[in-house]
SETORTOR-798864 format. One record per residue (C-alpha): y, x, z; residue in three letters; residue number from 1. Coordinates in steps of 0.25 Angstrom, whole numbers, always signed. Layout:
N
- Y,X,Z,Ala,NUM $
...
//
This chain:
678
- +77,+14,-53,Met,1 $
- +69,+24,-44,Lys,2 $
- +54,+23,-45,Asp,3 $
- +51,+30,-32,Tyr,4 $
- +37,+34,-38,Gly,5 $
- +32,+20,-40,Phe,6 $
- +28,+14,-53,Ile,7 $
- +25,-1,-54,Arg,8 $
- +12,-5,-60,Val,9 $
- +5,-19,-63,Ala,10 $
- -8,-25,-66,Ala,11 $
- -8,-38,-74,Ala,12 $
- -20,-48,-75,Val,13 $
- -17,-58,-86,Pro,14 $
- -24,-71,-89,Val,15 $
- -32,-68,-101,Val,16 $
- -38,-76,-112,Lys,17 $
- -50,-70,-118,Leu,18 $
- -48,-66,-132,Ala,19 $
- -35,-72,-133,Asp,20 $
- -27,-59,-135,Val,21 $
- -14,-66,-138,Lys,22 $
- -14,-74,-125,Ala,23 $
- -18,-61,-117,Asn,24 $
- -7,-53,-124,Thr,25 $
- +4,-63,-120,Glu,26 $
- -1,-63,-106,Glu,27 $
- -1,-47,-105,Ile,28 $
- +13,-46,-111,Ile,29 $
- +18,-57,-101,Arg,30 $
- +13,-49,-89,Leu,31 $
- +18,-36,-95,Met,32 $
- +32,-41,-96,Glu,33 $
- +31,-46,-82,Gln,34 $
- +27,-32,-77,Ala,35 $
- +38,-26,-86,His,36 $
- +48,-35,-79,Glu,37 $
- +43,-31,-65,Asp,38 $
- +45,-16,-68,Gly,39 $
- +30,-13,-70,Val,40 $
- +27,+1,-76,Ser,41 $
- +12,+0,-79,Ile,42 $
- +5,-13,-81,Leu,43 $
- -10,-15,-83,Val,44 $
- -18,-27,-88,Phe,45 $
- -33,-29,-87,Pro,46 $
- -44,-24,-96,Glu,47 $
- -45,-30,-110,Leu,48 $
- -34,-40,-106,Cys,49 $
- -29,-41,-120,Val,50 $
- -42,-48,-124,Thr,51 $
- -48,-51,-111,Gly,52 $
- -59,-43,-105,Tyr,53 $
- -71,-53,-106,Ser,54 $
- -71,-55,-121,Cys,55 $
- -85,-49,-123,Gly,56 $
- -90,-49,-137,Asp,57 $
- -76,-53,-142,Leu,58 $
- -72,-39,-141,Phe,59 $
- -81,-37,-153,Gly,60 $
- -71,-45,-161,Gln,61 $
- -61,-38,-170,Gln,62 $
- -51,-49,-169,Leu,63 $
- -51,-48,-153,Leu,64 $
- -49,-33,-154,Ile,65 $
- -38,-34,-165,Asp,66 $
- -31,-45,-156,Ala,67 $
- -32,-35,-144,Ala,68 $
- -25,-24,-152,Glu,69 $
- -14,-33,-157,Asn,70 $
- -12,-38,-143,Ala,71 $
- -10,-24,-138,Val,72 $
- +0,-22,-149,Ser,73 $
- +8,-34,-144,Glu,74 $
- +7,-30,-129,Ile,75 $
- +12,-16,-134,Arg,76 $
- +24,-22,-141,Arg,77 $
- +27,-31,-129,Ala,78 $
- +28,-18,-121,Ser,79 $
- +40,-13,-129,Arg,80 $
- +52,-10,-120,Ala,81 $
- +44,-12,-108,Lys,82 $
- +42,-1,-97,Ala,83 $
- +29,-6,-93,Val,84 $
- +16,+1,-97,Thr,85 $
- +5,-9,-100,Val,86 $
- -10,-7,-99,Ile,87 $
- -18,-18,-106,Val,88 $
- -33,-19,-109,Gly,89 $
- -38,-21,-124,Ala,90 $
- -50,-18,-132,Pro,91 $
- -47,-6,-142,Val,92 $
- -55,-2,-154,Arg,93 $
- -56,+12,-158,Phe,94 $
- -65,+19,-167,Lys,95 $
- -74,+7,-168,Asp,96 $
- -76,+6,-153,Arg,97 $
- -69,-4,-144,Leu,98 $
- -63,+1,-131,Tyr,99 $
- -58,-7,-119,Asn,100 $
- -44,-1,-117,Cys,101 $
- -32,-1,-109,Ala,102 $
- -20,+0,-118,Val,103 $
- -8,+7,-112,Val,104 $
- +5,+1,-118,Ile,105 $
- +20,+5,-115,Arg,106 $
- +33,+1,-122,Asp,107 $
- +26,-4,-135,Gly,108 $
- +16,+8,-136,Val,109 $
- +2,+9,-133,Ile,110 $
- +1,+22,-125,Arg,111 $
- -14,+23,-123,Gly,112 $
- -28,+16,-124,Leu,113 $
- -37,+18,-112,Val,114 $
- -52,+14,-115,Pro,115 $
- -61,+10,-104,Lys,116 $
- -72,+20,-101,Ile,117 $
- -83,+13,-93,Tyr,118 $
- -88,+0,-99,Leu,119 $
- -96,-9,-90,Pro,120 $
- -110,-13,-95,Thr,121 $
- -115,-21,-83,Tyr,122 $
- -116,-36,-79,Asn,123 $
- -106,-44,-86,Glu,124 $
- -99,-32,-92,Phe,125 $
- -103,-26,-105,Tyr,126 $
- -91,-19,-110,Glu,127 $
- -99,-8,-118,Ser,128 $
- -103,-20,-127,Arg,129 $
- -89,-20,-133,Trp,130 $
- -82,-7,-129,Phe,131 $
- -84,+8,-130,Ala,132 $
- -81,+17,-118,Ser,133 $
- -68,+25,-117,Gly,134 $
- -77,+37,-115,Glu,135 $
- -76,+38,-130,Asp,136 $
- -63,+45,-128,Phe,137 $
- -66,+54,-116,Leu,138 $
- -69,+69,-119,Ser,139 $
- -82,+75,-114,Pro,140 $
- -74,+84,-105,Val,141 $
- -68,+72,-98,Asn,142 $
- -78,+61,-98,Arg,143 $
- -77,+50,-88,Ala,144 $
- -90,+54,-82,Asp,145 $
- -86,+68,-78,Gly,146 $
- -95,+74,-88,Ala,147 $
- -87,+86,-92,Phe,148 $
- -89,+96,-104,Leu,149 $
- -82,+108,-108,Asn,150 $
- -81,+105,-123,Asn,151 $
- -67,+99,-124,Ala,152 $
- -67,+99,-139,Lys,153 $
- -74,+86,-139,Asp,154 $
- -63,+79,-132,His,155 $
- -65,+66,-140,Phe,156 $
- -78,+62,-145,Arg,157 $
- -82,+56,-158,Asp,158 $
- -68,+57,-164,Gly,159 $
- -62,+48,-153,Phe,160 $
- -49,+55,-152,Asp,161 $
- -43,+43,-144,Gly,162 $
- -31,+40,-153,Val,163 $
- -29,+27,-160,Met,164 $
- -19,+17,-165,Thr,165 $
- -20,+4,-157,Tyr,166 $
- -10,-8,-157,Ala,167 $
- +1,+0,-164,Gly,168 $
- +0,+13,-156,Ser,169 $
- -6,+26,-158,His,170 $
- -13,+28,-145,Val,171 $
- -23,+36,-137,Asn,172 $
- -36,+29,-132,Ile,173 $
- -43,+37,-121,Asn,174 $
- -47,+34,-106,Pro,175 $
- -40,+47,-102,Asn,176 $
- -25,+44,-103,Gln,177 $
- -14,+46,-93,Ile,178 $
- -1,+38,-96,Phe,179 $
- +12,+41,-89,Thr,180 $
- +23,+32,-85,Val,181 $
- +35,+40,-80,Gly,182 $
- +29,+48,-69,Arg,183 $
- +16,+40,-67,Thr,184 $
- +3,+42,-74,Ser,185 $
- -7,+32,-76,Phe,186 $
- -21,+30,-82,Ala,187 $
- -30,+18,-86,Val,188 $
- -45,+15,-83,Glu,189 $
- -52,+2,-87,Val,190 $
- -60,-7,-78,Cys,191 $
- -74,-1,-76,Glu,192 $
- -68,+13,-77,Asp,193 $
- -64,+12,-62,Leu,194 $
- -78,+7,-58,Trp,195 $
- -85,+20,-62,Thr,196 $
- -89,+32,-53,Pro,197 $
- -77,+40,-58,Val,198 $
- -66,+31,-64,Pro,199 $
- -58,+37,-75,Pro,200 $
- -46,+34,-66,Ser,201 $
- -51,+46,-57,Ser,202 $
- -48,+55,-69,Tyr,203 $
- -35,+48,-73,His,204 $
- -30,+51,-59,Ala,205 $
- -34,+65,-59,Leu,206 $
- -26,+66,-73,Glu,207 $
- -14,+61,-66,Gly,208 $
- -14,+46,-67,Ala,209 $
- -7,+40,-55,Glu,210 $
- -10,+26,-59,Leu,211 $
- -23,+20,-65,Ile,212 $
- -23,+7,-72,Phe,213 $
- -36,-1,-73,Asn,214 $
- -38,-12,-83,Leu,215 $
- -50,-20,-78,Ser,216 $
- -59,-32,-80,Ala,217 $
- -66,-33,-67,Ser,218 $
- -73,-46,-64,Asn,219 $
- -75,-52,-50,Glu,220 $
- -88,-53,-42,Val,221 $
- -88,-55,-27,Leu,222 $
- -81,-44,-19,Ser,223 $
- -79,-36,-32,Lys,224 $
- -64,-36,-30,His,225 $
- -65,-29,-17,Met,226 $
- -73,-18,-23,Tyr,227 $
- -63,-17,-35,Arg,228 $
- -51,-16,-26,Arg,229 $
- -58,-5,-18,Ser,230 $
- -62,+2,-31,Leu,231 $
- -48,+2,-36,Val,232 $
- -42,+6,-23,Ser,233 $
- -51,+18,-21,Asn,234 $
- -49,+23,-35,Gln,235 $
- -34,+22,-33,Ser,236 $
- -36,+30,-20,Ala,237 $
- -45,+40,-26,Arg,238 $
- -36,+43,-38,Thr,239 $
- -23,+42,-29,Val,240 $
- -18,+32,-40,Ser,241 $
- -12,+19,-42,Gly,242 $
- -23,+10,-48,Tyr,243 $
- -19,-3,-56,Val,244 $
- -31,-12,-58,Tyr,245 $
- -31,-24,-67,Cys,246 $
- -42,-33,-70,Ser,247 $
- -43,-45,-79,Cys,248 $
- -43,-60,-73,Gly,249 $
- -42,-74,-77,Phe,250 $
- -46,-77,-92,Gly,251 $
- -57,-67,-93,Glu,252 $
- -71,-74,-96,Ser,253 $
- -78,-79,-83,Thr,254 $
- -91,-81,-91,Gln,255 $
- -98,-72,-82,Asp,256 $
- -87,-65,-73,Val,257 $
- -74,-68,-67,Val,258 $
- -61,-59,-68,Tyr,259 $
- -51,-61,-57,Ala,260 $
- -40,-52,-62,Gly,261 $
- -40,-41,-51,Ala,262 $
- -28,-32,-51,Ala,263 $
- -23,-22,-41,Met,264 $
- -14,-10,-40,Ile,265 $
- -18,+1,-30,Val,266 $
- -11,+14,-26,Glu,267 $
- -19,+25,-20,Asn,268 $
- -29,+15,-15,Gly,269 $
- -19,+5,-9,Thr,270 $
- -18,-8,-16,Ile,271 $
- -3,-11,-20,Leu,272 $
- -6,-24,-27,Ala,273 $
- -17,-33,-32,Arg,274 $
- -18,-47,-38,Asn,275 $
- -24,-60,-35,Glu,276 $
- -38,-61,-42,Arg,277 $
- -43,-74,-48,Phe,278 $
- -29,-78,-53,Lys,279 $
- -28,-88,-65,Thr,280 $
- -15,-82,-70,Glu,281 $
- -10,-68,-74,Ser,282 $
- -6,-58,-63,Ser,283 $
- +2,-46,-62,Leu,284 $
- +2,-36,-50,Ile,285 $
- +12,-25,-48,Glu,286 $
- +14,-13,-39,Ala,287 $
- +22,-1,-37,Asp,288 $
- +13,+11,-37,Val,289 $
- +18,+24,-30,Asp,290 $
- +15,+35,-40,Val,291 $
- +22,+45,-32,Glu,292 $
- +13,+43,-20,Lys,293 $
- +1,+44,-29,Leu,294 $
- +6,+58,-35,Lys,295 $
- +9,+63,-21,Val,296 $
- -5,+59,-15,Leu,297 $
- -12,+65,-27,Arg,298 $
- -4,+78,-25,Gln,299 $
- -7,+78,-10,Lys,300 $
- -22,+75,-12,Gln,301 $
- -28,+89,-16,Ser,302 $
- -41,+83,-20,Thr,303 $
- -35,+73,-30,Phe,304 $
- -36,+83,-41,Arg,305 $
- -50,+88,-37,Gly,306 $
- -61,+94,-45,Ile,307 $
- -66,+88,-58,Ala,308 $
- -81,+84,-60,Pro,309 $
- -83,+97,-68,Asp,310 $
- -77,+106,-56,Gly,311 $
- -64,+108,-63,Thr,312 $
- -50,+103,-58,Arg,313 $
- -47,+89,-62,Ser,314 $
- -35,+94,-70,Ser,315 $
- -45,+97,-81,Gln,316 $
- -44,+82,-85,Tyr,317 $
- -30,+83,-90,Ser,318 $
- -34,+89,-103,Ala,319 $
- -42,+76,-107,Tyr,320 $
- -31,+66,-104,Tyr,321 $
- -21,+60,-113,Gln,322 $
- -7,+58,-106,His,323 $
- +3,+48,-112,Thr,324 $
- +17,+46,-107,Glu,325 $
- +20,+31,-107,Val,326 $
- +34,+30,-102,Gly,327 $
- +43,+27,-90,Leu,328 $
- +39,+17,-79,Pro,329 $
- +46,+4,-79,Ala,330 $
- +60,+4,-72,Pro,331 $
- +55,-2,-59,Thr,332 $
- +65,-6,-47,Asp,333 $
- +56,-1,-36,Phe,334 $
- +68,-2,-26,Asp,335 $
- +69,-17,-28,Ser,336 $
- +55,-20,-28,Arg,337 $
- +43,-11,-24,Leu,338 $
- +29,-17,-27,Leu,339 $
- +21,-11,-16,Arg,340 $
- +21,-12,-1,Lys,341 $
- +27,-1,+7,Val,342 $
- +21,-1,+21,Asp,343 $
- +32,+2,+32,Pro,344 $
- +21,+6,+41,Arg,345 $
- +12,+15,+33,Pro,346 $
- +5,+21,+45,Phe,347 $
- +1,+7,+52,Val,348 $
- -12,+1,+48,Pro,349 $
- -11,-12,+40,Val,350 $
- -22,-22,+36,Gly,351 $
- -30,-33,+42,Asp,352 $
- -35,-33,+57,Ala,353 $
- -48,-26,+53,Ala,354 $
- -40,-15,+45,Glu,355 $
- -30,-13,+56,Leu,356 $
- -42,-11,+66,Glu,357 $
- -49,-1,+57,His,358 $
- -36,+7,+54,Arg,359 $
- -32,+8,+69,Ser,360 $
- -46,+11,+74,Arg,361 $
- -47,+22,+63,Glu,362 $
- -33,+28,+67,Ile,363 $
- -36,+29,+82,Thr,364 $
- -50,+34,+79,Ser,365 $
- -45,+46,+72,Ile,366 $
- -35,+49,+84,Gln,367 $
- -47,+47,+94,Val,368 $
- -57,+55,+86,Met,369 $
- -46,+67,+85,Gly,370 $
- -43,+67,+99,Leu,371 $
- -58,+65,+103,Ala,372 $
- -62,+77,+94,Ser,373 $
- -52,+86,+100,Arg,374 $
- -56,+83,+115,Leu,375 $
- -70,+84,+112,Ser,376 $
- -68,+97,+104,His,377 $
- -61,+104,+116,Ile,378 $
- -69,+97,+127,His,379 $
- -57,+91,+133,Ala,380 $
- -59,+79,+142,Lys,381 $
- -44,+77,+145,Thr,382 $
- -32,+73,+137,Ala,383 $
- -18,+74,+142,Val,384 $
- -7,+64,+136,Ile,385 $
- +7,+62,+139,Gly,386 $
- +9,+47,+140,Ile,387 $
- +23,+42,+138,Ser,388 $
- +21,+27,+136,Gly,389 $
- +25,+28,+122,Gly,390 $
- +17,+25,+109,Leu,391 $
- +12,+39,+105,Asp,392 $
- +6,+43,+119,Ser,393 $
- +0,+30,+120,Thr,394 $
- -8,+31,+107,Leu,395 $
- -12,+45,+111,Ala,396 $
- -17,+40,+125,Leu,397 $
- -25,+29,+118,Leu,398 $
- -31,+38,+108,Val,399 $
- -35,+48,+119,Thr,400 $
- -41,+37,+127,Ala,401 $
- -49,+33,+115,Met,402 $
- -53,+47,+112,Ala,403 $
- -58,+48,+127,Phe,404 $
- -66,+36,+125,Asp,405 $
- -72,+41,+113,Lys,406 $
- -77,+54,+119,Leu,407 $
- -82,+46,+132,Gly,408 $
- -71,+53,+141,Leu,409 $
- -65,+47,+153,Asp,410 $
- -51,+42,+150,Arg,411 $
- -46,+49,+163,Lys,412 $
- -47,+62,+155,Gly,413 $
- -34,+57,+148,Ile,414 $
- -22,+61,+156,Ile,415 $
- -10,+53,+152,Gly,416 $
- +3,+59,+158,Val,417 $
- +16,+52,+159,Thr,418 $
- +28,+61,+161,Met,419 $
- +40,+53,+164,Pro,420 $
- +53,+60,+160,Gly,421 $
- +67,+57,+158,Phe,422 $
- +66,+46,+148,Gly,423 $
- +53,+39,+153,Thr,424 $
- +54,+24,+155,Thr,425 $
- +46,+15,+164,Asn,426 $
- +41,+8,+152,Arg,427 $
- +34,+20,+146,Thr,428 $
- +30,+26,+159,His,429 $
- +23,+13,+164,Asp,430 $
- +16,+11,+150,Asn,431 $
- +11,+25,+150,Ala,432 $
- +5,+24,+164,Val,433 $
- +0,+10,+163,Asp,434 $
- -7,+14,+149,Leu,435 $
- -14,+26,+155,Met,436 $
- -19,+17,+167,Glu,437 $
- -24,+7,+157,Ala,438 $
- -32,+17,+149,Leu,439 $
- -38,+24,+161,Gly,440 $
- -33,+38,+158,Val,441 $
- -27,+48,+169,Thr,442 $
- -12,+46,+171,Ser,443 $
- -3,+57,+176,Arg,444 $
- +12,+56,+177,Glu,445 $
- +20,+69,+177,Ile,446 $
- +36,+67,+177,Pro,447 $
- +43,+78,+169,Ile,448 $
- +57,+76,+174,Gly,449 $
- +57,+87,+185,Ala,450 $
- +50,+97,+175,Ala,451 $
- +60,+94,+164,Val,452 $
- +72,+95,+173,Asn,453 $
- +67,+109,+178,Gln,454 $
- +65,+113,+164,His,455 $
- +80,+109,+161,Phe,456 $
- +84,+118,+172,Lys,457 $
- +76,+129,+167,Asp,458 $
- +82,+128,+153,Ile,459 $
- +96,+124,+158,Ala,460 $
- +96,+111,+151,His,461 $
- +105,+100,+156,Asn,462 $
- +96,+88,+158,Pro,463 $
- +109,+79,+156,Glu,464 $
- +108,+84,+141,Val,465 $
- +98,+75,+135,Lys,466 $
- +95,+83,+123,Asp,467 $
- +83,+87,+115,Val,468 $
- +80,+98,+127,Thr,469 $
- +80,+86,+137,Tyr,470 $
- +70,+78,+129,Glu,471 $
- +61,+89,+124,Asn,472 $
- +60,+95,+138,Ser,473 $
- +53,+83,+142,Gln,474 $
- +44,+82,+131,Ala,475 $
- +39,+97,+132,Arg,476 $
- +38,+95,+147,Glu,477 $
- +28,+84,+145,Arg,478 $
- +20,+92,+135,Thr,479 $
- +19,+103,+145,Gln,480 $
- +14,+94,+155,Ile,481 $
- +3,+88,+146,Leu,482 $
- -1,+102,+141,Met,483 $
- -3,+107,+155,Asp,484 $
- -10,+95,+160,Leu,485 $
- -20,+97,+148,Ala,486 $
- -22,+111,+152,Asn,487 $
- -24,+107,+166,Gln,488 $
- -34,+96,+163,Glu,489 $
- -41,+103,+152,Gly,490 $
- -37,+93,+141,Gly,491 $
- -28,+92,+129,Ile,492 $
- -14,+85,+127,Val,493 $
- -15,+73,+118,Val,494 $
- -3,+72,+109,Gly,495 $
- +5,+59,+107,Thr,496 $
- +15,+62,+96,Gly,497 $
- +13,+54,+83,Asp,498 $
- +15,+57,+68,Leu,499 $
- +29,+51,+67,Ser,500 $
- +34,+59,+78,Glu,501 $
- +29,+72,+72,Met,502 $
- +35,+68,+58,Ala,503 $
- +48,+67,+65,Leu,504 $
- +47,+78,+74,Gly,505 $
- +50,+68,+86,Trp,506 $
- +42,+77,+96,Ala,507 $
- +46,+88,+105,Thr,508 $
- +41,+101,+100,Tyr,509 $
- +30,+106,+109,Asn,510 $
- +33,+94,+118,Gly,511 $
- +26,+80,+114,Asp,512 $
- +25,+87,+100,His,513 $
- +13,+95,+106,Met,514 $
- -1,+92,+111,Ser,515 $
- -15,+96,+110,Met,516 $
- -20,+85,+101,Tyr,517 $
- -10,+74,+95,Ala,518 $
- -18,+61,+93,Val,519 $
- -6,+54,+87,Asn,520 $
- -1,+65,+77,Gly,521 $
- -4,+57,+65,Ser,522 $
- -1,+44,+70,Ile,523 $
- +13,+39,+66,Pro,524 $
- +22,+31,+76,Lys,525 $
- +20,+17,+69,Thr,526 $
- +5,+19,+70,Leu,527 $
- +5,+24,+84,Val,528 $
- +11,+11,+88,Lys,529 $
- +1,+3,+80,Tyr,530 $
- -11,+11,+86,Leu,531 $
- -6,+8,+100,Val,532 $
- -5,-6,+97,Glu,533 $
- -19,-6,+91,Trp,534 $
- -26,+1,+102,Thr,535 $
- -19,-9,+112,Ala,536 $
- -25,-20,+105,Asn,537 $
- -39,-14,+101,Asn,538 $
- -43,-2,+110,Arg,539 $
- -36,-3,+124,Phe,540 $
- -33,-18,+126,Gln,541 $
- -42,-19,+138,Asp,542 $
- -37,-7,+145,Cys,543 $
- -30,-10,+158,Lys,544 $
- -26,-3,+171,Gly,545 $
- -20,-9,+183,Arg,546 $
- -8,-14,+176,Gly,547 $
- -6,-17,+161,Arg,548 $
- -16,-17,+150,Ser,549 $
- -16,-6,+140,Ala,550 $
- -14,-16,+129,His,551 $
- -1,-21,+136,Asp,552 $
- +4,-7,+139,Ile,553 $
- +2,-2,+125,Leu,554 $
- +10,-14,+119,Phe,555 $
- +21,-10,+128,Asp,556 $
- +21,+4,+123,Ile,557 $
- +21,-1,+109,Ile,558 $
- +34,-9,+112,Asp,559 $
- +41,+3,+119,Thr,560 $
- +51,+10,+111,Pro,561 $
- +47,+24,+106,Ile,562 $
- +54,+35,+114,Ser,563 $
- +51,+49,+119,Pro,564 $
- +58,+45,+132,Glu,565 $
- +65,+59,+134,Leu,566 $
- +79,+53,+137,Leu,567 $
- +81,+44,+149,Pro,568 $
- +80,+29,+149,Ala,569 $
- +92,+20,+148,Asp,570 $
- +98,+13,+160,Glu,571 $
- +87,+2,+159,Lys,572 $
- +76,+12,+159,Gly,573 $
- +73,+9,+144,Asn,574 $
- +69,+20,+134,Ile,575 $
- +82,+26,+129,Ala,576 $
- +77,+36,+118,Gln,577 $
- +70,+28,+107,Val,578 $
- +64,+37,+97,Thr,579 $
- +66,+28,+85,Glu,580 $
- +81,+27,+88,Asp,581 $
- +81,+42,+86,Leu,582 $
- +72,+46,+75,Val,583 $
- +70,+32,+68,Gly,584 $
- +60,+21,+67,Pro,585 $
- +46,+27,+67,Tyr,586 $
- +42,+15,+57,Glu,587 $
- +51,+22,+47,Leu,588 $
- +47,+36,+50,His,589 $
- +32,+33,+49,Asp,590 $
- +35,+27,+35,Phe,591 $
- +43,+39,+31,Phe,592 $
- +32,+48,+36,Leu,593 $
- +21,+41,+29,Tyr,594 $
- +28,+41,+15,Asn,595 $
- +33,+55,+16,Phe,596 $
- +20,+61,+20,Phe,597 $
- +10,+53,+13,Arg,598 $
- +16,+52,+0,Phe,599 $
- +27,+62,-1,Gly,600 $
- +38,+52,-4,Tyr,601 $
- +52,+57,-4,Ser,602 $
- +62,+51,+6,Pro,603 $
- +69,+43,-5,Glu,604 $
- +55,+36,-8,Lys,605 $
- +52,+34,+7,Ile,606 $
- +66,+27,+9,Leu,607 $
- +63,+18,-3,Phe,608 $
- +49,+14,+3,Leu,609 $
- +55,+13,+17,Ala,610 $
- +65,+3,+12,Lys,611 $
- +54,-5,+5,Lys,612 $
- +45,-4,+17,Ala,613 $
- +55,-8,+27,Phe,614 $
- +63,-18,+18,Glu,615 $
- +68,-30,+26,Gly,616 $
- +65,-23,+40,Gly,617 $
- +74,-16,+50,Glu,618 $
- +76,-3,+42,Tyr,619 $
- +87,-3,+31,Asp,620 $
- +88,+8,+21,Glu,621 $
- +99,+16,+29,Pro,622 $
- +90,+16,+41,Thr,623 $
- +77,+20,+33,Ile,624 $
- +85,+31,+27,Glu,625 $
- +91,+36,+40,Lys,626 $
- +77,+37,+46,Trp,627 $
- +71,+43,+34,Leu,628 $
- +81,+54,+34,Arg,629 $
- +77,+57,+49,Thr,630 $
- +63,+57,+45,Phe,631 $
- +64,+67,+34,Val,632 $
- +73,+76,+42,Arg,633 $
- +65,+76,+55,Arg,634 $
- +52,+77,+47,Phe,635 $
- +56,+90,+41,Phe,636 $
- +64,+96,+53,Asn,637 $
- +52,+93,+62,Gln,638 $
- +41,+99,+54,Gln,639 $
- +40,+111,+64,Phe,640 $
- +34,+101,+75,Lys,641 $
- +23,+97,+65,Arg,642 $
- +19,+111,+62,Ser,643 $
- +13,+113,+75,Cys,644 $
- +9,+99,+79,Met,645 $
- -5,+97,+87,Pro,646 $
- -18,+93,+81,Asp,647 $
- -19,+78,+78,Ser,648 $
- -29,+69,+71,Pro,649 $
- -25,+65,+57,Lys,650 $
- -25,+50,+56,Val,651 $
- -18,+45,+43,Gly,652 $
- -13,+51,+30,Ser,653 $
- +0,+56,+37,Val,654 $
- -1,+67,+47,Thr,655 $
- +8,+79,+49,Leu,656 $
- -2,+89,+54,Ser,657 $
- +3,+103,+50,Pro,658 $
- -12,+107,+49,Arg,659 $
- -15,+97,+38,Gly,660 $
- -7,+86,+32,Asp,661 $
- +8,+91,+34,Trp,662 $
- +12,+106,+31,Arg,663 $
- +27,+107,+30,Met,664 $
- +36,+119,+33,Pro,665 $
- +44,+117,+46,Ser,666 $
- +57,+122,+39,Asp,667 $
- +57,+112,+27,Ala,668 $
- +70,+106,+23,Phe,669 $
- +72,+91,+23,Ser,670 $
- +84,+91,+14,Ser,671 $
- +77,+88,+1,Leu,672 $
- +70,+76,+7,Phe,673 $
- +83,+71,+14,Leu,674 $
- +91,+72,+1,Ser,675 $
- +81,+63,-6,Asp,676 $
- +87,+52,+2,Leu,677 $
- +101,+55,-3,Asp,678 $
//
């Protein structure tokens, strides 16, 4: 079974019985066995789950501490011959001090003890009454508060060498431990550690831990769960990690506070799974974390391994960490069952109405500001756009209209040009003309047929041969007209081409490929369609000329098949040249582009994810693979067009500007990537 870079993790919130260690142990083992059956590789339980967190002064009873150690021994024995790594919370006595510890167990062996560093001593919490801080095991050269000293000989203070025999295992006890499961490294912090200005997990991530597990006992007060969720998500995003948070729930004392059993699994700031709080029975949540993605994002983020507090590189931390090989991950069948949502349209905003409104307004605002700044900088009061009646030129026109409004310029300074050619249909032509009238821009029509036929004569091309020369001559003629009009009017040509077309190279070199400012350069086709729909409903719904409203025109444009209209229409006057029949569905290509660019996924992994994303839809595996091969081949072969693309505002995390985000040689071979699909 192939893991595709994923690892299955889980958080279990057992019902506890305070100080009833036997009952707690039985429930922990039951949940562990369930996780094992589900193919979970790493499972975390809440803080002090063996005894219950809210035992108070009972932690001063030797009987309870002995029972906790015996319980850990029983859990250790129950873990034999299981591929799941278990992290449980238990009180551990060492050198006459009691520590609130996370116990890492795998296959019958305790692999490490991680003591809690920060002990709350406020309100209803008074942990320092019973526990000592894990700071006892930290070196002066690697204190959690960032106070660095140069004398490394006092690595452990007061004889705290951090090694002990516990529950039948000879084991390290130290907050700074990295555990490795296969190709994945993880670390542990306990509850309050996360709520500090510089959580230990920040250092753990710098040391190489892709996953952080937090055993917690977080009570509920009004709105605290929203702050807690934000805290976990932000720490996951800041450390580019998978963060698994697990807090205790039903059965803990409600003498003064209530514990709701909050648990969540977060990947780079995105919540993959979370449980229902306030349940009266045990719960188990599972998710598949993409560790390969986390590794790539860290590699690409140059500031991830930045400067340490003392001015040295963060790699200095490595000398003071203990590393433990735990074993291989569980054999998990990700092909049959992947526990994460794979978005088939990663570029299109999702969420409730308010979120969709915010995202859409943000995207168009970036486009508008980019164009407005360029117009203002060069003192241009005229913009020239070729209007075809298709999606891309429509969005470019809408953005330009909003930019003129923002600058207080008359929309008559926008010169929209229709240039009917050999493949122009009545539908697209009428939509283009009617939209310009509804928006109140200057409309011009310059047919290109005669000029292109003259060009065919000049180069001795037979117009009956409808090849690439036949098509590209029209595209270049249109660009020449726009450029010359811009010179004539003292303005600039606003480009209409989008990100998807540039990724595939679906543009005529020095034709529609070129402009003076390309407002759609980082907008993929699936997003173009969405934005035109959004603007129709939210920005231009009241615009109307002598005929149809802008709203109705825009929705007809949305429903029109995507086409360059460079070949003659059919006998019924309909579009004969449908782009997606030639290069493939843009829905697939945008999915391929996002995952190839954003996370550096191999074609094999992209194919796997695409099958999950479009499962049950119109694309079967052979269809997906066919167009994925087309994407890879065209993406490599057409790089030369991206190497000289015009200026364009960056809108999202994926953009192909050769001056910033994407620098690729034009003569790279695609053979390695195509063979990955074989």
